[in-house]
MARKEVO-539545 format. One line per 10 residues: their letters; for each residue x, y, z of C-alpha. Coordinates in steps of 0.5 Angstrom, whole numbers. Example, Ala and Ser with C-alpha at 12.3 -4.5 7.8 and 13.67 -1.06 7.14 Angstrom:
// MARKEVO-539545
AS> 25,-9,16 ~ 27,-2,14;
This chain:
// MARKEVO-539545
XXXXXXXXXX> 51,86,-53 ~ 46,87,-59 ~ 46,95,-56 ~ 54,94,-57 ~ 54,91,-64 ~ 48,95,-67 ~ 48,101,-63 ~ 41,100,-62 ~ 38,103,-55 ~ 36,100,-49;
XXXXXXXXXX> 29,98,-50 ~ 30,97,-57 ~ 36,92,-56 ~ 31,88,-51 ~ 26,88,-56 ~ 30,85,-61 ~ 31,79,-56 ~ 24,79,-55 ~ 23,78,-61 ~ 28,72,-62;
XXXXXXXXXX> 24,69,-56 ~ 17,69,-60 ~ 20,67,-65 ~ 23,61,-62 ~ 15,60,-59 ~ 13,61,-67 ~ 18,55,-68 ~ 16,51,-62 ~ 8,52,-64 ~ 9,50,-71;
XXXXXXXXXX> 12,43,-69 ~ 5,42,-65 ~ 2,40,-71 ~ 7,35,-72 ~ 6,31,-65 ~ -2,31,-69 ~ 1,29,-75 ~ 5,23,-70 ~ -2,22,-67 ~ -6,21,-73;
XXXXXXXXXX> 0,16,-76 ~ -1,12,-70 ~ -9,11,-70 ~ -9,9,-77 ~ -4,4,-77 ~ -5,1,-70 ~ -13,1,-73 ~ -10,-3,-79 ~ -7,-8,-74 ~ -13,-9,-71;
XXXXXXXXXX> -11,-5,-64 ~ -16,-1,-61 ~ -14,0,-54 ~ -13,8,-53 ~ -16,11,-60 ~ -18,18,-59 ~ -25,20,-61 ~ -26,25,-68 ~ -27,31,-64 ~ -21,30,-60;
XXXXXXXXXX> -17,31,-66 ~ -21,37,-69 ~ -21,40,-63 ~ -13,40,-62 ~ -12,42,-69 ~ -16,49,-68 ~ -12,50,-61 ~ -6,49,-65 ~ -8,53,-71 ~ -10,58,-65;
XXXXXXXXXX> -2,58,-62 ~ 0,58,-69 ~ -3,65,-70 ~ -2,68,-63 ~ 5,67,-64 ~ 6,69,-71 ~ 2,75,-69 ~ 7,77,-63 ~ 14,75,-67 ~ 11,80,-73;
XXXXXXXXXX> 10,86,-69 ~ 15,85,-65 ~ 21,84,-70 ~ 18,89,-75 ~ 15,95,-71 ~ 22,95,-67 ~ 26,94,-73 ~ 22,99,-76 ~ 23,104,-70 ~ 30,103,-69;
XXXXXXXXXX> 31,104,-76 ~ 28,111,-76 ~ 32,113,-69 ~ 38,110,-72 ~ 38,115,-78 ~ 36,121,-74 ~ 41,120,-68 ~ 46,119,-75 ~ 43,126,-79 ~ 44,130,-71;
XXXXXXXXXX> 52,126,-70 ~ 54,129,-78 ~ 51,136,-75 ~ 55,136,-69 ~ 62,132,-73 ~ 68,138,-74 ~ 67,141,-81 ~ 74,138,-84 ~ 71,130,-83 ~ 66,132,-88;
XXXXXXXXXX> 71,135,-92 ~ 76,129,-92 ~ 70,124,-93 ~ 68,121,-99 ~ 61,124,-100 ~ 59,117,-103 ~ 62,113,-98 ~ 58,118,-92 ~ 52,117,-96 ~ 53,109,-96;
XXXXXXXXXX> 54,109,-89 ~ 47,113,-88 ~ 43,110,-93 ~ 46,102,-95 ~ 49,101,-87 ~ 43,103,-84 ~ 38,99,-88 ~ 43,93,-87 ~ 43,93,-80 ~ 36,94,-81;
XXXXXXXXXX> 34,88,-85 ~ 39,83,-80 ~ 34,86,-74 ~ 28,86,-77 ~ 29,79,-79 ~ 36,75,-79 ~ 37,77,-71 ~ 31,74,-69 ~ 30,68,-74 ~ 38,66,-71;
XXXXXXXXXX> 36,67,-64 ~ 30,64,-64 ~ 32,58,-70 ~ 37,56,-65 ~ 34,57,-59 ~ 27,53,-61 ~ 32,47,-64 ~ 36,47,-57 ~ 28,47,-53 ~ 26,41,-57;
XXXXXXXXXX> 32,37,-57 ~ 32,37,-49 ~ 24,36,-48 ~ 26,30,-53 ~ 31,28,-49 ~ 26,26,-43 ~ 22,22,-48 ~ 28,18,-51 ~ 36,20,-50 ~ 38,16,-56;
XXXXXXXXXX> 34,19,-60 ~ 35,25,-57 ~ 43,25,-58 ~ 42,22,-65 ~ 38,29,-67 ~ 43,33,-63 ~ 50,30,-65 ~ 50,35,-72 ~ 50,41,-68 ~ 57,42,-66;
XXXXXXXXXX> 60,41,-73 ~ 54,46,-76 ~ 57,51,-70 ~ 64,50,-73 ~ 62,50,-80 ~ 58,57,-79 ~ 65,59,-74 ~ 69,58,-81 ~ 64,62,-85 ~ 64,68,-81;
XXXXXXXXXX> 72,68,-81 ~ 73,67,-88 ~ 67,72,-89 ~ 68,77,-84 ~ 76,78,-87 ~ 73,79,-94 ~ 67,83,-93 ~ 71,90,-90 ~ 75,89,-97 ~ 69,88,-101;
XXXXXXXXXX> 65,93,-99 ~ 71,98,-101 ~ 70,95,-107 ~ 63,97,-109 ~ 64,103,-106 ~ 70,103,-112 ~ 65,101,-117 ~ 61,107,-115 ~ 66,111,-116 ~ 68,110,-122;
XXXXXXXXXX> 61,110,-126 ~ 60,116,-122 ~ 66,120,-125 ~ 65,116,-131 ~ 58,120,-132 ~ 61,127,-129 ~ 67,128,-134 ~ 63,124,-140 ~ 64,131,-144 ~ 72,132,-143;
XXXXXXXXXX> 71,124,-145 ~ 68,125,-151 ~ 71,132,-154 ~ 78,129,-153 ~ 76,122,-156 ~ 78,117,-150 ~ 72,115,-149 ~ 73,107,-151 ~ 80,107,-147 ~ 77,110,-141;
XXXXXXXXXX> 70,105,-141 ~ 75,99,-142 ~ 79,101,-137 ~ 73,102,-132 ~ 70,95,-135 ~ 77,92,-133 ~ 76,94,-126 ~ 70,92,-125 ~ 71,85,-128 ~ 77,85,-123;
XXXXXXXXXX> 73,87,-117 ~ 68,83,-118 ~ 72,76,-119 ~ 73,78,-111 ~ 66,79,-110 ~ 64,73,-113 ~ 69,68,-109 ~ 67,72,-103 ~ 59,69,-104 ~ 62,62,-107;
XXXXXXXXXX> 66,61,-100 ~ 60,64,-95 ~ 55,60,-100 ~ 59,53,-99 ~ 60,54,-91 ~ 52,55,-91 ~ 50,50,-96 ~ 55,44,-91 ~ 52,46,-85 ~ 44,45,-88;
XXXXXXXXXX> 48,38,-91 ~ 51,37,-84 ~ 44,37,-81 ~ 40,33,-86 ~ 45,27,-84 ~ 41,28,-77 ~ 35,26,-81 ~ 39,20,-83 ~ 41,18,-76 ~ 34,18,-73;
XXXXXXXXXX> 32,14,-79 ~ 38,8,-78 ~ 38,9,-69 ~ 30,10,-69 ~ 29,3,-74 ~ 34,-1,-69 ~ 30,1,-63 ~ 23,0,-65 ~ 26,-7,-68 ~ 29,-8,-61;
XXXXXXXXXX> 22,-7,-58 ~ 26,-1,-54 ~ 21,5,-57 ~ 14,4,-59 ~ 12,6,-67 ~ 8,12,-64 ~ 15,14,-61 ~ 19,13,-68 ~ 14,16,-72 ~ 14,23,-67;
XXXXXXXXXX> 22,23,-67 ~ 22,22,-75 ~ 16,28,-76 ~ 20,32,-71 ~ 27,30,-74 ~ 24,33,-81 ~ 21,39,-78 ~ 26,42,-74 ~ 32,43,-79 ~ 27,48,-83;
XXXXXXXXXX> 29,53,-77 ~ 36,51,-76 ~ 37,52,-83 ~ 34,59,-83 ~ 38,60,-78 ~ 44,58,-82 ~ 42,63,-87 ~ 41,68,-82 ~ 48,68,-81 ~ 51,71,-88;
XXXXXXXXXX> 47,77,-87 ~ 49,78,-80 ~ 55,77,-82 ~ 54,83,-87 ~ 51,87,-82 ~ 57,87,-78 ~ 61,91,-82 ~ 55,96,-83 ~ 55,96,-76 ~ 62,98,-75;
XXXXXXXXXX> 62,103,-80 ~ 56,107,-76 ~ 60,105,-70 ~ 66,109,-73 ~ 61,115,-75 ~ 58,115,-69 ~ 64,115,-64 ~ 68,120,-68 ~ 70,125,-63 ~ 67,132,-63;
XXXXXXXXXX> 70,139,-62 ~ 68,141,-55 ~ 67,148,-52 ~ 62,153,-48 ~ 56,154,-51 ~ 54,160,-47 ~ 61,164,-49 ~ 60,169,-53 ~ 66,174,-56 ~ 64,182,-55;
XXXXXXXXXX> 70,184,-60 ~ 72,181,-67 ~ 79,182,-68 ~ 82,175,-70 ~ 89,173,-68 ~ 93,167,-70 ~ 98,166,-65 ~ 104,162,-67 ~ 100,157,-70 ~ 102,150,-74;
XXXXXXXXXX> 98,146,-78 ~ 99,139,-81 ~ 93,135,-85 ~ 94,128,-86 ~ 102,129,-83 ~ 104,133,-88 ~ 106,141,-86 ~ 101,145,-88 ~ 103,151,-84 ~ 110,153,-80;
XXXXXXXXXX> 109,159,-73 ~ 104,164,-76 ~ 102,169,-73 ~ 97,176,-75 ~ 91,180,-73 ~ 86,182,-78 ~ 83,187,-74 ~ 76,188,-73 ~ 73,194,-78 ~ 78,192,-83;
XXXXXXXXXX> 80,188,-89 ~ 86,183,-88 ~ 88,180,-95 ~ 92,173,-96 ~ 96,173,-101 ~ 101,168,-105 ~ 103,162,-109 ~ 98,156,-110 ~ 98,151,-104 ~ 102,157,-99;
XXXXXXXXXX> 96,155,-94 ~ 91,161,-95 ~ 84,157,-95 ~ 87,153,-89 ~ 88,159,-85 ~ 80,161,-87 ~ 78,154,-85 ~ 83,155,-79 ~ 79,161,-76 ~ 72,158,-77;
XXXXXXXXXX> 75,152,-73 ~ 73,147,-79 ~ 80,144,-76 ~ 83,145,-69 ~ 91,147,-69 ~ 96,143,-68 ~ 101,148,-64 ~ 99,155,-62 ~ 92,159,-62 ~ 86,162,-66;
XXXXXXXXXX> 83,168,-63 ~ 76,171,-63 ~ 76,178,-59 ~ 81,176,-55 ~ 78,169,-54 ~ 81,161,-56 ~ 76,159,-60 ~ 77,152,-58 ~ 74,153,-52 ~ 67,156,-56;
XXXXXXXXXX> 62,152,-58 ~ 63,150,-65 ~ 56,152,-67 ~ 56,159,-62 ~ 62,161,-66 ~ 59,159,-73 ~ 53,164,-71 ~ 59,169,-72 ~ 62,168,-79 ~ 59,169,-86;
XXXXXXXXXX> 63,165,-91 ~ 62,167,-99 ~ 68,161,-101 ~ 69,159,-109 ~ 64,153,-109 ~ 57,156,-107 ~ 54,151,-105 ~ 46,151,-107 ~ 40,146,-106 ~ 35,144,-110;
XXXXXXXXXX> 29,149,-108 ~ 26,155,-109 ~ 32,161,-110 ~ 28,164,-104 ~ 29,158,-100 ~ 36,158,-101 ~ 37,165,-99 ~ 34,164,-93 ~ 38,158,-91 ~ 43,165,-88;
XXXXXXXXXX> 38,166,-83 ~ 32,161,-82 ~ 27,166,-78 ~ 28,172,-83 ~ 23,175,-85 ~ 20,176,-93 ~ 23,184,-93 ~ 29,181,-90 ~ 30,176,-96 ~ 28,181,-102;
XXXXXXXXXX> 33,186,-99 ~ 39,182,-98 ~ 37,179,-105 ~ 37,187,-107 ~ 44,188,-103 ~ 48,182,-106 ~ 45,185,-114 ~ 40,179,-114 ~ 34,182,-116 ~ 37,184,-123;
XXXXXXXXXX> 37,176,-126 ~ 30,174,-120 ~ 26,179,-124 ~ 27,176,-131 ~ 25,169,-128 ~ 18,166,-129 ~ 16,164,-122 ~ 22,170,-119 ~ 23,168,-113 ~ 19,162,-113;
XXXXXXXXXX> 24,158,-118 ~ 27,152,-117 ~ 34,153,-119 ~ 36,145,-120 ~ 41,141,-116 ~ 46,145,-113 ~ 43,151,-118 ~ 44,148,-125 ~ 40,153,-128 ~ 44,159,-126;
XXXXXXXXXX> 50,162,-128 ~ 57,162,-124 ~ 56,170,-122 ~ 48,169,-120 ~ 51,162,-116 ~ 56,167,-113 ~ 51,173,-112 ~ 46,168,-108 ~ 52,166,-103 ~ 53,174,-102;
XXXXXXXXXX> 45,175,-101 ~ 45,169,-96 ~ 51,173,-92 ~ 47,180,-92 ~ 41,176,-89 ~ 46,173,-84 ~ 49,179,-82 ~ 55,176,-78 ~ 60,181,-75 ~ 66,176,-78;
XXXXXXXXXX> 66,175,-87 ~ 71,170,-89 ~ 71,171,-97 ~ 74,167,-102 ~ 76,172,-107 ~ 74,168,-114 ~ 71,173,-120 ~ 77,171,-124 ~ 73,166,-128 ~ 67,171,-128;
XXXXXXXXXX> 65,175,-134 ~ 66,182,-133 ~ 59,184,-133 ~ 58,180,-127 ~ 64,182,-124 ~ 63,188,-123 ~ 56,187,-119 ~ 60,182,-115 ~ 65,187,-113 ~ 59,192,-111;
XXXXXXXXXX> 56,187,-107 ~ 62,185,-103 ~ 63,193,-102 ~ 57,193,-99 ~ 57,186,-95 ~ 64,188,-92 ~ 63,194,-89 ~ 64,194,-81 ~ 66,187,-81 ~ 72,183,-79;
XXXXXXXXXX> 74,181,-86 ~ 79,176,-88 ~ 79,175,-96 ~ 83,169,-100 ~ 86,174,-106 ~ 87,171,-112 ~ 87,177,-117 ~ 92,182,-113 ~ 90,188,-116 ~ 83,187,-113;
XXXXXXXXXX> 86,188,-106 ~ 91,194,-107 ~ 86,198,-102 ~ 86,192,-97 ~ 88,195,-90 ~ 94,189,-88 ~ 96,184,-94 ~ 99,178,-91 ~ 104,175,-96 ~ 105,167,-95;
XXXXXXXXXX> 109,162,-98 ~ 110,154,-97 ~ 107,155,-90 ~ 110,160,-87 ~ 109,168,-87 ~ 114,172,-91 ~ 111,179,-90 ~ 105,184,-88 ~ 103,191,-90 ~ 99,195,-94;
XXXXXXXXXX> 100,195,-102 ~ 105,200,-102 ~ 109,198,-97 ~ 110,191,-99 ~ 111,194,-106 ~ 117,198,-103 ~ 120,193,-100 ~ 121,190,-107 ~ 119,182,-104 ~ 115,177,-105;
XXXXXXXXXX> 109,180,-106 ~ 112,186,-111 ~ 115,180,-115 ~ 107,176,-116 ~ 104,184,-117 ~ 109,185,-123 ~ 108,178,-126 ~ 100,178,-125 ~ 101,185,-129 ~ 105,182,-134;
XXXXXXX> 100,177,-135 ~ 95,181,-135 ~ 98,185,-141 ~ 99,179,-145 ~ 95,178,-152 ~ 93,174,-157 ~ 98,176,-163;
């Protein structure tokens, strides 16, 4: 069960169970001093009343105390090693397993997930599970197992007093079951509410410049504050209900102590039990509820961890794209054969067919939302098509393993992703085993050397989070340098120079011209004047292929492309009057 719930290994599951057994032994060992204390109290009271028969010499007490200390130390040492070492090993293994799973997930899954939610799964959920495995599960198992074991042993001594101890346990189980029902239903919602708070604060910080410039800061702050207060009310209610049920369990167990006093006093007066027996049960009743109390407290953490474990399971069980890693295309035409695709049940592409030939440049043109970016992503199998097929060199890409397929592609998209590392290492991501000279050559071909040489540390300059110290054009050129270094036969390119200054635009266009020589190129076009020389232009509208051909052919037809080209020329002619 532990393996299924927490997704831990066979060895880890067994070790966690063993840590629960060791915790049980530790709890039982800590009960042994109660026996010694009862013996001392019985000896003192017997001497007080003049009863000396069967008295134990002083060295016997000292010897017993030393044995008890050794037993407690041994039990604690074994419990600690099993609990914390096992949980640490399982935590590390689980994080690595999640990281490897994310690497193998379809890129579409990453693209449509909230990254803060995904990061929360990797960090917070694993930490919650680790806490449960390191302490809560073992204390829960050990607490109840040691309590039941003690009651069973005492039942052989006196079943009436043992029954007084045990009578409250069913009520505790009922209270904890109610606690789980209440908590499990609300914990998922509260988890989402906490993410909503995090997203709201992150959005506030990211857009603070806009808020300040538009003088809407106070209004946004008030709305964010109201949202947080509303969410916190639900969180407080959850904590109150959980705390109430756990406190109720504690108080129910304390009733058992009162029952032992009443029952024991009655039996002592009637002569059914000795003074020693009464003292033993009384002291055990005080001590036995401590591990049971910890078990109740651990239940809250375990319930919380079940939600986290469920989120981890959902991630780990998400289906991966399959394919043959040995299947490698010999040519690199990209063919779209009557493909249709829907995103979140909304149709995006309808029966689209065309071929982007090897050694040619194929441009995708159309209004916003017509499916240009979707086609590029389907070509690289970010998603799998709903109908039809995408073929690379005559092979259906669904038959090729994703990692093998992506080795044939280089991407130059609008959203350049850079790491908080040196320029050299950011370029080298394109080819991990690249030689130093290869990296420098790629940078030069992408016209990066012009700005890199001006930096104080050159290629060893750390560029900050997502390249925050660089301009948009410089970031774009680093992306092109990666593509040069990888030298893949297929280039998927998002022509995105519209927001870049003319000087950078010229350099980027020059670099792209070098990059796409003798490649299969699929380019998303925004400025139509930059693609007039393309071998083929595919025009899309509302997810359908409207027309295709060269620039001259499409202009002669007078269709959608002609209209878009004319409108764009009119906008370029506009000037401030």
